[in-house]
N, C-alpha and C positions, 0 to 999 in steps of 0.2 A: 797701624797695627802690623806686626811682623807676620811672616808666613807660619801657618800651622805645621807642626812636624808631621812626618809621614804616618807615624803611629796614630796620632790624634785625628788626622784627616781620615784615615781608614776607619777608625772607630766611629767617627761622626757619620760616615757613609753607611756603616752597618746599622746604626741606630735610626737613620733617616726614615720617616714615615711610620715608625713603630711606636705605638702608644697603647695604654690600657691593656697591657699583656697580662696573661695569667702569671701567678707567682713563679711557676716552673719555667715559663718562657723568659720572663724578665731575668731570673737568676742565670739561665743559660747564656743569655745575651751579654750580661755584665761580665760573667766569668770568661767568656770567649774573647772579650776585648780588654781584659785586664793584663796588659802585656808589658808593664813597667819592669824595671830591673830589680824590683823588690816585690814582696808578697803584699799586694794592695789590700786595704781594708774595704769590705763591702759595707756601704752605708745606706741607711734608710732615712727618709725625710717624710714627715706626715704633716699636711696642712689641715688643721682642725678648725671647725666652726665655733671658735671660742674667743673671748677677750680676756686674757689672763690678768688684766689690770683689775678685774673684779674677783674678789675672793671666791665666789661661788662658781667661777669658771676656770679656776686653775687646775691644770692637769699635771700630776707628778706621781711617781711610783717607782717600783723596781720589777724586774723580771729576770728569772734565771733562764738563760738560753740553753736549750737541750744539748746543743753541740759545742757550747762554750763560745768564747769570743776570739780565741787564738792569740790573745794578748796577755802578757804578763802584767798583772795588776799589783802595784806597790801600795801597801796598806800601812797607814799610820794610826796608832791608837793612843788616845789619852786615857790613862788609867794608872792606878797605884796598887801596890801590894799584891794580893792574890790575883786580882783582875789583870794586873800588868803581866804577871807570870803566865796567866791563862792566854793572854794575847800572844805572847812570845811562843808558847807551845803550839798555838794554832797556826803559826806561820807569819805573824805580823812582821813587817820589815822595820818599822820604827815604833818604839813605845816610850812614852814619857809623860811628863806633867808640865810643871813650870819651865823645865829645861827645853821641852819641845816647843812650848809657846814662844820662848825667846829665840829659838832657831828659826821659827816661821816668821817672827817679827823682823828678823835679820835678813829676810828675803830668800831663805833656803827652803824650798818646797819640793821635796824629793819623793812625792807620793801621788797616787791617783785616786785614793779613797781615804777618807778620814772618819774614824769611829771614836766614840767617847762614851764612857759610863756617865750616868746622869749627874753624879757628884762633881764631875769635871767641867760641867757646862759654864760655871762662873769664870773659869780660866779660858775656855774655848770661846766664850762670848766676846772676849776682848779682840778676837781675831776675825770678827765678822766682816770687816772691810777688806780683809785680805783673802779669806776663804770664800766668802759669799760670791763675789764676781766670778770665781773659778768653779763654782758649783761644787765646792768641797766642804761646805759647812755641815757638820753632823746634824741630823734631823730625825726625830722620833718617827715621823710619818713614813720614812723610807728605811727604818730599822738601823740607823747608824748612831742613834743615842739609845743605848741598851745595856743591861747588865749581862746579857748573854753574849759576851765578847767573842767567845769561841765560835758560835754559830755565825755571827756577823763577819768575822774574818774569813771563815771558810766559804761563806756565800760570795764574798767579794773576790776571793781567789778562784772560785769555781764557776765563773761565767755569769755572775749576776750583773745586770746593767741597770743603772739608774736613768730615769728620763724625767724631763721637766719642760713644760711648754715655754717657749721664748715669747717675747713681747707681741709678735705678730701671730701667735697661735701655732707655731711650728715646733714639732718634736723631732729631734734628730739623734741618731746613735749609730755606732758601729755594730754590725750584727754578725761578724765573722771575717774570715780571710778568703781571698780569691782562690786559694789553694784547697779550700774545703771542698768535699764532694757536693755536687749540686743539690742532692736531696737533703743534706745537712743544712745548707744555707737556706733552702726553702722552709725547712722545719723551724729554723731560727726566725725567719721573717714572719711566719704565721704566729709564732709564740709572742713576738714583740707586738704585732698588730693586735693580737687578742688582749694583751695586757693593757695597751693604751685604750682599747675599746671598753674594757671593764672599768677603766679609770674615768669614764665619762662623768663630768661634774653635773651637779643638780641644776646649775644655771645655764647649761648649754641648750640653745634653742636651734631649731631647724636642722640642717644637715651637719652632723658632728664630724664625720670623716670625709673631708672634701677631696683629698688627693694624696696618693702614696707614690713615692718615687724611690727607685733604687739606683745606686751609682757605685763606682769604685773610686779609690783615692784620686786617680789620674784620668778617669774616663768620663764620658757623657752620662747623663741620667736618662732613665726610661720610666714612664708612669706605669703603675700596676693597677689592674682592675680591682677596685675596692671590694666588690662583692666576692671575688675569688679570694682576696687576701683575708677577708673576715670570715669566710666560710658560710656566709648567709645566702 
């Protein structure tokens, strides 16, 4: 293994021996050590006491972060007629029907969120193998299959984050940029944790929220005190 760079070595030393910090302490530590030449994303990872292979233990949902994500979200909408016009007026980046399906089938996926009106789902359904693995498949449970296209597009553009538990019961998301004020990042962390807490499935047994970790794109991670993060 090659030598660690000076920046990463210094960051690891700063994090050494620190764990289960309060949200404010964890945010301050991550921000102070996000020294890459670009504005790093602050990311949260939550280990949950669930087995997502069981339908009654799946965790998924959306949350609108109070301070936004700091990321420009590109939105594609499957719609026709008046709803297509509504999507364009709301700021959708790509709007289409069969033509959009063919573009995606051709391997061109230039969007971060996909929304569809219900009547478009027979077309969108053909893209399951392409959009599904990328977590881009429209789903009524998270508000991306809807007739209210305007609200869905504006939510996606306004800091809404989708979350879904991975196979090992881990939920991950970007919750802001290292350049954000510390109090804004802390506010986003608490909002995200609260949303995941409220999404606790009926089949979850024992400890639901096992571990919460904060990191930046290029930095080490630090665990956050679960009690402080949940406000309990």
